[in-house]
C-alpha positions as CSV (number, residue, x, y, z in Angstrom):
1,M,-4.7,11.1,32.9
2,K,-5.3,8.6,30.1
3,K,-5.9,9.8,26.5
4,K,-9.4,9.0,25.2
5,K,-9.7,7.3,21.8
6,P,-12.0,8.9,19.3
7,A,-15.4,7.2,19.2
8,N,-15.2,6.4,15.5
9,T,-11.8,4.6,15.6
10,L,-12.3,0.9,14.8
11,V,-8.6,0.0,14.6
12,P,-5.8,1.9,16.5
13,N,-3.1,3.5,14.5
14,S,-0.2,1.1,14.4
15,P,2.8,0.9,12.2
16,A,2.2,-2.9,11.9
17,I,-1.2,-2.3,10.1
18,F,-0.9,-2.1,6.3
19,H,-2.2,1.2,4.9
20,P,-2.6,1.2,1.1
21,A,-2.4,5.0,0.7
22,I,0.9,5.2,2.5
23,D,2.3,2.3,0.5
24,Y,1.3,3.9,-2.8
25,R,2.8,7.2,-1.7
26,R,6.0,5.5,-0.9
27,E,6.1,3.8,-4.3
28,D,5.3,7.1,-6.0
29,D,8.1,8.9,-4.1
30,H,10.5,6.2,-5.0
31,R,9.7,6.5,-8.7
32,A,10.1,10.3,-8.4
33,I,13.5,10.0,-6.8
34,T,14.6,7.4,-9.3
35,R,13.5,9.6,-12.2
36,A,15.3,12.6,-10.6
37,G,18.5,10.6,-10.5
38,E,18.2,9.6,-14.1
39,I,17.6,13.2,-15.2
40,M,20.5,14.5,-13.0
41,R,22.9,12.1,-14.7
42,D,21.9,13.3,-18.2
43,K,23.7,16.6,-18.9
44,E,21.4,17.5,-21.8
45,R,18.3,16.9,-19.9
46,M,19.6,18.9,-16.9
47,R,20.4,21.7,-19.2
48,G,16.8,21.7,-20.4
49,V,15.5,21.6,-16.9
50,K,17.6,24.6,-15.8
51,E,16.5,26.6,-18.9
52,H,12.9,25.8,-18.2
53,H,13.3,26.7,-14.5
54,K,14.8,30.1,-15.4
55,K,11.9,30.8,-17.8
56,L,9.3,29.9,-15.2
57,Q,11.1,31.9,-12.5
58,K,11.2,35.0,-14.7
59,D,7.5,34.6,-15.4
60,M,6.7,34.2,-11.7
61,E,8.7,37.3,-10.8
62,K,6.7,39.3,-13.4
63,A,3.4,37.9,-12.1
64,C,4.2,38.6,-8.4
65,K,5.2,42.3,-8.8
């Protein structure tokens, strides 16, 4: 039994077709990972991140009781 294509599909899904939303998301993900690496190498920034995380975690625990 063959799968039927949806009636509103003009172009089949193909990895060869450029899709701007996917490309932008990949770029954004790359920037996020790059920034994470920069932050993780900086001890002072990581200390601040951990302190901020602990504060938010305590607030969330209070809010979720």
